[in-house]
Structure formats: C-alpha cells, structure tokens
N, C-alpha and C positions, 0 to 999 in steps of 0.2 A: 705784704705777709699783715695780715688780722691777728690779734691774738682774741682768741674770746674762752668766758667760763674756766676762765683758771683755778684751780684751788690755792687762797692763801688762807694765814691766819697768823704771820709773824712777818717781821721785817726785813727777813731773811729772802725769806718769798718773793716779796716786792725788790729786793737787790735781782735775785735772778729773773724775774719777771725783765729788768730794765737791761741785764746783759742781754739777752735774746736780740732787743733791739740797739745793740754795741754800748749802751753806755755802763760806765763805772764810777761810780761817788765815790769816795775813801779822800776825802780835807783832813781827816786825827778830831776834827771839831764834830762828834756824834749831832748836837742839834741842827747845825747846822748843815749835817751827810742829811738828815731828814727833811728840814725845809727845799734842800737842792732835786730830794726825792718827787715833793710833793710839787712839784714844778714841771720835774721830766712826765711826773704820768699825766698832768694835766695836759703837758705837747701833747702824748699822743694820744690823749683822748678828741683835743678839738682838731687833730688829722686826720683823724680815726683809725689810727691802729690799736685803739685795744677800747672791745665794750661798754658801757655807760654800766652795768652788771662792775667788770675786773675793775675800773678806775671808782668807783662808790666803795666795795670792798678795800682796796688799797690808799682809800683818800681816809676812812675809817679809821683803819690799822695805825696808817702817820699821825693824823691829829689826837690820838689815846697816845702813843707813844710821847706827840711835844708836851702837851698835857699834861703828864704822869711825869714829866723832866728826866725817863729811867733814861733814853735817848735807845 
C-alpha cells in the first residue's frame, strides 16, 4: 500500500496516517510521541510507503510542534 497526496494539517492527521499502516504511538510523553512519529514517517518514506510530499508535510508539522514546545 502506497499513500500519496494526503491532506494533513495537524498531529492528529499524522496519527491517522500512521494508524493506516498499523502504527499507534502513545507513551504518555507528548514530546517523545512526536519524536517517535518523526522516526515512523521517515521509515515509511524510506521504504516507499508514502510519497515525498506526504513525508515533507508530516515532517514539517512535527518539527514545528517540537520547536514550539506545545507537543
């Protein structure tokens, strides 16, 4: 299954994307969760499961959240 051209604006959208691939991340530590999500989307990109545009959107959302400290 390859995922292309998804509409993403929030971390919740990224969680929904990851769930489509059988990945649920919840550790109780929001910053840790965001970092794990970064790792997962990177792996999905590397194996070709998501396209570059989807990866870049998700990576940008996660990076902004991590930098803002809002989690």
